[in-house]
C-alpha positions, 0 to 999 in steps of 0.5 A: 605573255605578249600578244605584240606584232612581231612578238616582244622579246621574252624576259630570258632573251638578251634583248628583254628591255626591247619589250614594250611597256604596258605599265609606265609609273615614272614618277615612281623609277619604273616601267612594267614590260609586256614580257614580265620585266619590269625595268628600273631607272637606275637600269635595274632589272626585276625578272617575272621568276624573281631573278634581278639586274644589277643596273647597268648603265654605261658609266658603271663600266671601268675602262681597261688600263 
């Protein structure tokens, strides 16, 4: 999918969010990346295969007691 030099990470890569934005809609809270991933302002993601990644804000991580 990606035509950039050097290519953006694939949608299955751990760093998939590093791909370039090809369609940004900040007023609606989402952006489409060149690898087909839709990222949302709440840090959730929709993958090209229909999979989802739940929001993963740093504040959602609980400190070890």
